[in-house]
C-alpha positions in Angstrom: -187.3 -98.1 -94.1 -188.9 -94.7 -94.4 -189.1 -93.7 -98.1 -191.9 -91.3 -98.5 -193.5 -88.7 -96.1 -196.7 -89.6 -94.3 -198.8 -88.0 -91.6 -198.2 -89.8 -88.3 -201.0 -90.4 -86.0 -199.0 -89.3 -82.9 -196.1 -86.9 -82.2 -193.8 -87.3 -79.1 -192.9 -83.8 -77.9 -190.1 -83.1 -75.4 -191.1 -80.2 -73.2 -187.9 -78.4 -73.2 -184.5 -78.2 -75.0 -183.1 -81.5 -76.3 -180.6 -82.0 -73.5 -182.9 -80.7 -70.8 -184.4 -83.0 -68.2 -188.0 -82.6 -69.2 -191.2 -84.6 -69.7 -192.1 -86.2 -73.0 -195.8 -86.0 -74.0 -197.5 -88.0 -76.8 -200.2 -86.1 -78.7 -202.3 -86.6 -81.8 -200.6 -85.0 -84.8 -203.5 -82.8 -85.5 -203.6 -81.6 -81.9 -199.9 -80.9 -82.0 -200.3 -78.6 -85.0 -203.3 -76.8 -83.5 -201.3 -76.2 -80.3 -198.2 -74.9 -82.2 -200.4 -72.6 -84.4 -202.2 -71.2 -81.4 -198.9 -70.6 -79.6 -197.0 -69.1 -82.6 -199.5 -66.8 -84.4 -202.6 -64.7 -83.6 -206.1 -65.8 -84.5 -207.0 -62.3 -85.6 -204.5 -62.4 -88.6 -205.9 -62.6 -92.1 -207.0 -66.1 -93.2 -204.3 -66.5 -95.9 -201.5 -65.5 -93.4 -202.8 -68.1 -91.0 -202.8 -70.8 -93.6 -199.3 -69.9 -94.8 -197.9 -70.0 -91.3 -199.7 -73.3 -90.4 -198.3 -74.9 -93.6 -194.8 -73.9 -92.5 -195.3 -75.3 -89.0 -196.6 -78.6 -90.4 -193.6 -78.9 -92.7 -191.2 -78.2 -89.8 -192.5 -81.1 -87.7 -192.8 -83.4 -90.7 -189.2 -82.7 -91.6 -188.1 -83.6 -88.0 -190.1 -86.8 -88.2 -189.2 -87.8 -91.7 -185.4 -87.3 -91.2 -185.7 -88.8 -87.7 -183.6 -85.8 -86.6 -183.8 -86.5 -82.9 -184.4 -90.3 -82.9 -181.3 -90.8 -85.1 -179.3 -89.1 -82.3 -180.6 -91.5 -79.7 -183.4 -89.4 -78.3 -186.8 -90.9 -77.6 -188.9 -88.1 -79.0 -189.8 -86.5 -82.4 -189.5 -82.8 -81.6 -189.0 -80.3 -78.8 -191.1 -77.4 -77.5 -188.1 -75.1 -77.5 -188.2 -72.3 -80.0 -184.4 -72.2 -80.0 -184.5 -75.6 -81.8 -188.0 -76.1 -83.1 -191.3 -74.3 -82.6 -193.4 -73.4 -79.6 -195.7 -76.0 -78.0 -197.5 -75.2 -74.8 -198.7 -78.3 -73.1 -202.5 -78.3 -72.4 -203.1 -74.8 -73.7 -206.4 -73.6 -75.1 -206.8 -73.7 -78.9 -208.3 -70.9 -81.0 -211.5 -72.0 -82.8 -210.7 -70.5 -86.2 -207.1 -71.9 -86.1 -208.6 -75.3 -85.2 -210.9 -75.2 -88.3 -208.0 -74.3 -90.6 -205.8 -77.1 -89.2 -208.7 -79.6 -89.7 -208.7 -78.7 -93.3 -205.0 -78.6 -94.1 -203.2 -80.8 -91.5 -202.4 -83.4 -94.2 -200.6 -80.9 -96.4 -196.9 -79.8 -96.4 -194.3 -77.8 -98.3 -191.5 -79.2 -100.4 -189.3 -78.0 -103.2 -190.2 -79.2 -106.6 -188.4 -82.4 -107.5 -187.6 -83.1 -103.8 -189.2 -85.6 -101.5 -188.6 -84.4 -97.9 -190.9 -81.9 -96.3 -189.1 -78.5 -96.4 -187.6 -77.4 -93.1 -189.7 -74.2 -93.4 -187.8 -71.9 -91.1 -189.7 -68.9 -89.8 -189.4 -66.1 -87.2 -191.5 -63.2 -86.1 -189.7 -60.8 -88.4 -189.7 -58.0 -85.8 -187.6 -59.0 -82.8 -185.9 -61.9 -84.7 -184.9 -61.9 -88.4 -184.2 -65.1 -90.4 -183.9 -66.4 -93.9 -187.3 -68.0 -93.9 -190.8 -66.8 -93.4 -191.5 -63.6 -91.5 -194.7 -64.1 -89.5 -195.6 -60.5 -89.3 -194.5 -60.0 -92.9 -196.9 -62.7 -93.9 -199.7 -60.6 -92.4 -198.7 -57.6 -94.5 -198.6 -59.7 -97.7 -202.0 -61.2 -96.9 -203.5 -57.7 -96.4 -202.2 -56.9 -99.9 -204.2 -59.8 -101.3 -201.6 -62.6 -101.6 -202.8 -66.1 -101.2 -201.1 -68.6 -98.9 -199.1 -70.2 -101.7 -198.0 -66.8 -102.9 -197.0 -65.8 -99.5 -194.9 -68.9 -99.1 -193.2 -68.5 -102.5 -192.3 -64.9 -101.6 -190.2 -66.3 -98.7 -189.1 -69.8 -99.7 -188.8 -69.3 -103.5 -190.9 -70.0 -106.6 -189.9 -73.6 -106.7 -191.9 -74.8 -103.7 -195.1 -76.8 -104.0 -197.7 -77.7 -101.5 -198.4 -81.5 -101.2 -202.0 -82.3 -100.2 -203.9 -85.4 -99.2 -200.8 -87.0 -97.6 -201.6 -90.5 -96.3 -201.9 -91.0 -92.6 -199.9 -93.9 -91.3 -198.3 -94.9 -88.0 -194.6 -94.0 -88.0 -192.2 -96.8 -87.6 -188.4 -96.6 -87.0 -186.4 -96.9 -90.2 -183.6 -99.0 -88.7 -183.9 -102.7 -89.7 -185.1 -105.0 -86.9 -182.0 -107.1 -87.2 -178.5 -106.0 -88.1 -177.6 -106.0 -91.8 -174.6 -107.9 -92.8 -172.6 -109.3 -95.7 -174.9 -111.5 -97.8 -178.1 -109.7 -97.0 -180.2 -108.3 -99.8 -183.1 -105.9 -100.2 -184.2 -102.3 -100.3 -182.7 -101.5 -96.8 -179.3 -102.6 -98.2 -179.8 -100.5 -101.3 -180.7 -97.4 -99.2 -177.7 -98.0 -97.0 -175.4 -98.2 -100.1 -176.8 -95.0 -101.6 -176.3 -93.1 -98.3 -172.7 -94.3 -97.9 -171.9 -93.3 -101.5 -173.2 -89.8 -100.9 -171.4 -89.5 -97.6 -168.2 -90.6 -99.4 -168.3 -87.4 -101.4 -167.6 -85.4 -98.2 -165.5 -88.2 -96.6 -163.4 -89.7 -99.5 -161.9 -92.3 -97.2 -165.1 -94.2 -97.4 -164.9 -96.3 -100.6 -167.7 -96.1 -103.2 -170.0 -99.1 -103.5 -170.8 -100.1 -107.1 -173.3 -101.2 -108.1 -175.7 -100.0 -105.3 -178.1 -102.8 -106.1 -179.2 -104.1 -102.7 -176.6 -106.9 -102.3 -174.5 -106.5 -99.2 -171.2 -107.6 -100.7 -167.6 -107.2 -99.6 -167.4 -103.6 -101.0 -170.4 -102.7 -98.8 -168.7 -104.3 -95.8 -165.5 -102.3 -96.5 -167.5 -99.0 -96.8 -169.4 -99.7 -93.5 -166.2 -100.5 -91.7 -164.5 -97.3 -93.0 -167.5 -95.3 -91.9 -167.4 -96.9 -88.5 -163.7 -96.0 -88.2 -164.2 -92.4 -89.3 -167.0 -91.8 -86.8 -165.7 -93.8 -83.9 -168.0 -96.8 -84.0 -167.2 -100.4 -83.4 -165.6 -101.6 -86.7 -167.5 -104.9 -87.2 -169.0 -104.2 -90.6 -172.5 -104.8 -89.3 -175.2 -102.3 -89.6 -177.2 -102.4 -86.4 -179.3 -99.6 -85.0 -176.4 -97.5 -83.9 -174.5 -97.6 -87.2 -177.8 -97.3 -89.2 -178.7 -94.1 -87.4 -175.2 -92.7 -87.4 -175.2 -93.2 -91.2 -178.6 -91.6 -91.5 -177.6 -88.6 -89.3 -174.4 -87.9 -91.3 -176.2 -88.4 -94.6 -178.9 -86.0 -93.6 -176.2 -83.5 -92.5 -174.2 -83.7 -95.8 -177.5 -83.3 -97.7 -178.5 -80.5 -95.4 -182.0 -82.0 -95.1 -182.5 -80.1 -91.8 -181.9 -76.7 -93.5 -184.1 -74.4 -95.5 -181.7 -74.5 -98.4 -181.0 -78.2 -98.4 -179.5 -80.2 -101.2 -182.8 -82.1 -101.4 -183.7 -85.7 -101.5 -184.5 -86.9 -105.0 -186.3 -90.0 -106.2 -182.9 -91.3 -107.4 -181.6 -91.3 -103.9 -184.2 -94.0 -103.0 -184.7 -97.4 -104.3 -184.2 -97.9 -108.1 -187.0 -100.4 -108.2 -189.6 -97.7 -108.8 -189.8 -97.4 -112.6 -191.6 -94.0 -113.0 -195.1 -92.7 -112.5 -197.5 -95.1 -114.2 -200.9 -94.1 -115.4 -203.5 -95.0 -118.1 -201.6 -95.1 -121.4 -198.3 -96.2 -120.0 -196.7 -99.4 -121.4 -193.6 -101.4 -120.9 -191.7 -103.4 -118.2 -192.9 -101.3 -115.3 -196.5 -101.9 -116.2 -195.8 -105.7 -116.5 -194.4 -105.8 -113.0 -197.2 -103.7 -111.7 -199.8 -106.0 -113.2 -198.0 -109.1 -111.9 -198.0 -107.7 -108.4 -201.7 -106.7 -108.5 -202.8 -110.0 -109.9 -200.8 -111.9 -107.2 -202.2 -109.7 -104.4 -205.7 -110.2 -105.8 -205.4 -113.9 -105.1 -205.3 -113.1 -101.4 -207.1 -109.8 -101.0 -210.7 -110.0 -102.4 -211.2 -106.2 -102.6 -208.3 -105.9 -105.0 -209.3 -106.6 -108.6 -207.1 -108.9 -110.7 -205.8 -107.7 -114.1 -204.4 -109.3 -117.2 -200.6 -109.1 -117.5 -200.1 -107.5 -120.9 -197.8 -104.6 -120.3 -200.4 -102.0 -121.3 -202.0 -99.7 -118.6 -205.6 -99.6 -119.8 -208.9 -99.1 -118.0 -208.8 -102.6 -116.4 -205.4 -101.8 -114.8 -206.6 -98.4 -113.6 -209.6 -100.1 -112.0 -207.2 -102.6 -110.3 -205.0 -99.7 -109.0 -208.0 -97.8 -107.7 -209.2 -101.0 -105.9 -205.8 -101.3 -104.3 -205.6 -97.7 -103.3 -209.2 -97.9 -101.8 -208.3 -101.1 -99.9 -205.1 -99.6 -98.3 -206.3 -96.1 -97.6 -204.3 -94.3 -100.4 -205.5 -91.4 -102.4 -207.7 -92.9 -105.1 -206.2 -91.5 -108.2 -205.7 -94.5 -110.4 -202.1 -93.3 -110.9 -199.2 -95.3 -109.5 -196.8 -92.9 -107.9 -193.9 -93.9 -105.7 -196.1 -94.1 -102.6 -198.6 -96.5 -104.2 -195.8 -98.5 -105.8 -194.1 -99.0 -102.5 -197.3 -100.0 -100.8 -198.0 -102.5 -103.6 -194.5 -104.0 -103.1 -194.9 -104.1 -99.3 -198.1 -106.1 -99.6 -196.7 -108.4 -102.3 -193.5 -109.1 -100.3 -195.5 -109.8 -97.1 -197.5 -112.4 -99.0 -194.5 -114.2 -100.6 -192.0 -114.0 -97.8 -193.3 -117.2 -96.2 -193.6 -119.2 -99.5 -191.1 -122.1 -99.6 -189.0 -121.8 -102.8 -189.1 -125.5 -103.7 -189.2 -126.5 -107.3 -192.2 -128.5 -108.4 -192.5 -129.4 -112.0 -195.0 -127.3 -113.8 -195.6 -125.0 -110.9 -194.8 -121.3 -110.9 -193.3 -119.6 -107.9 -193.7 -115.8 -107.5 -190.8 -113.4 -107.8 -188.9 -113.8 -104.5 -188.6 -110.1 -103.9 -184.8 -109.8 -104.3 -182.7 -109.2 -107.4 -180.7 -112.3 -108.2 -177.1 -111.9 -109.4 -173.7 -113.6 -109.4 -172.6 -114.5 -105.9 -176.1 -115.3 -104.4 -177.2 -118.6 -103.2 -180.5 -120.1 -102.1 -183.6 -122.0 -103.1 -184.9 -119.1 -105.2 -181.7 -119.4 -107.3 -182.3 -123.1 -107.7 -185.9 -122.6 -108.8 -184.7 -120.0 -111.4 -182.1 -122.6 -112.6 -184.7 -125.3 -112.9 -186.8 -123.0 -115.1 -183.9 -122.1 -117.3 -182.7 -125.7 -117.6 -186.1 -126.7 -118.9 -186.3 -123.8 -121.3 -182.8 -124.7 -122.6 -184.2 -128.1 -123.7 -186.6 -126.3 -126.0 -184.6 -123.3 -127.0 -181.0 -124.0 -128.3 -180.1 -120.3 -127.8 -180.2 -120.9 -124.0 -177.1 -122.8 -122.7 -177.8 -125.8 -120.5 -177.1 -125.4 -116.7 -177.1 -127.7 -113.7 -179.4 -126.4 -110.9 -177.3 -126.2 -107.8 -178.7 -123.1 -106.0 -175.5 -121.0 -106.7 -175.8 -118.1 -109.0 -172.5 -118.5 -110.8 -171.1 -117.6 -114.3 -173.1 -120.4 -116.0 -176.4 -119.1 -114.6 -175.5 -115.6 -115.6 -174.8 -116.7 -119.1 -178.1 -118.5 -119.3 -179.9 -115.4 -118.1 -178.2 -113.2 -120.6 -179.0 -115.6 -123.4 -182.6 -115.7 -122.3 -182.8 -111.9 -122.3 -181.3 -111.8 -125.8 -183.5 -114.5 -127.1 -186.7 -112.9 -125.9 -185.6 -109.4 -126.4 -186.0 -108.1 -122.9 -184.3 -105.0 -121.6 -180.7 -105.7 -120.6 -180.2 -106.2 -116.9 -176.5 -107.0 -116.9 -177.2 -110.6 -116.1 -179.3 -109.9 -113.1 -182.8 -111.2 -112.5 -185.3 -108.6 -111.5 -189.1 -109.0 -111.3 -189.5 -108.5 -115.1 -186.9 -111.1 -116.0 -188.2 -113.6 -113.4 -191.8 -113.2 -114.5 -190.7 -113.7 -118.2 -188.7 -116.8 -117.4 -191.5 -118.2 -115.4 -194.1 -117.4 -118.1 -192.0 -119.1 -120.8 -191.3 -122.1 -118.6 -195.1 -122.5 -117.8 -196.0 -122.3 -121.5 -193.4 -124.8 -122.6 -194.2 -127.2 -119.8 -197.9 -127.0 -120.8 -196.8 -127.9 -124.4 -197.3 -124.5 -125.9 -194.3 -123.6 -128.0 -193.6 -120.0 -128.0 -192.1 -118.4 -131.1 -189.5 -115.7 -131.5 -192.0 -113.0 -132.3 -194.4 -113.2 -129.3 -195.1 -114.9 -126.1 -198.2 -114.5 -123.8 -198.1 -111.7 -121.4 -194.7 -110.3 -122.5 -195.0 -108.3 -125.8 -191.8 -107.8 -127.7 -190.9 -104.2 -128.5 
């Protein structure tokens, strides 16, 4: 699943209009930008005009790649060389030296609207022979000659709410479609993203039923919504989300959100996974910090360059050092601040480490959070381990009802979870077990098993607020 923009190493360019029988060429991203800039603008223009135009050109190609504009339509390329659809690219042309130097400096930057995630589809035209709603290339020259900086030039055309994102990580792009079809019973972030997209599409196509809650569990309501989408858009009505249905949903979602347009509705953080708590930095406290510290401490057991950290719910200097070590290890901007990009990378590494762990209960042993939210209707060994922990805690804490571990998350398990949350004063999760609740249950179980009674006022690692 593609959640946050990155700079790809390569771009596949179709040398013609989309439907035209033409060659595809694969070029380095930075070389693609240099080619487009050398084809679209004049090297004699003022420095700030060149920078403004190049930033617009970078944003256009990143928008095409991030939204999978062509690939979601079944094409095997990222962008075309046709100015009727995209921007000019002249295969194997010479590159102007001063343009090359500017691109080397800013190739990892792009334009977006404040509060949005996707790179702006920064439409532009020459402003003389062709007029458009976006940037006027020749007009930018006039503004630069009047002393405006590149950001000021861009804001004069695209609005005061744009911002320039810098130091974007460089990563190989991968297709967002899940490798195997999603179906009823599946869980995870891909399912949650699917649900959120279908819910937004249903605003424009009311026949498609709303899915509630959009929590990453592929339940019957999700199957019903998928089937209705498939019927509306002429797909096989099997309720499965394979590559064809996934990209059809993505294409319609991007269209109703107008992500391909200059004045798009915009993609907000709330449109993505709800698991990201908020930006975390030194001084932050609470459940989000607890989960972050848990992830980092677990990763540190397997990655020696990542520093371990105490799980205390307080983002202090030690947590910042751990975050910095993680960012350094995985090539992220070393800020010590956990934004969505860093959070997603931490989760990705954590899940890759735990996915092969067998969830078999062993007395006194703690199993890491399984990476899926547990709720009524789910079955599996991770549910059984959870029930074993709760059953043991119930022997020591009369506020927790006794349950029989059977691997099925039914009403009795939900009641025990709710009682645990009340007893230890965690944030209410509607009877579901996320990372915070799992870690708290595991911590109490471990302490009680070791013979350390935990009172109502405190328990190690999980301060009561």
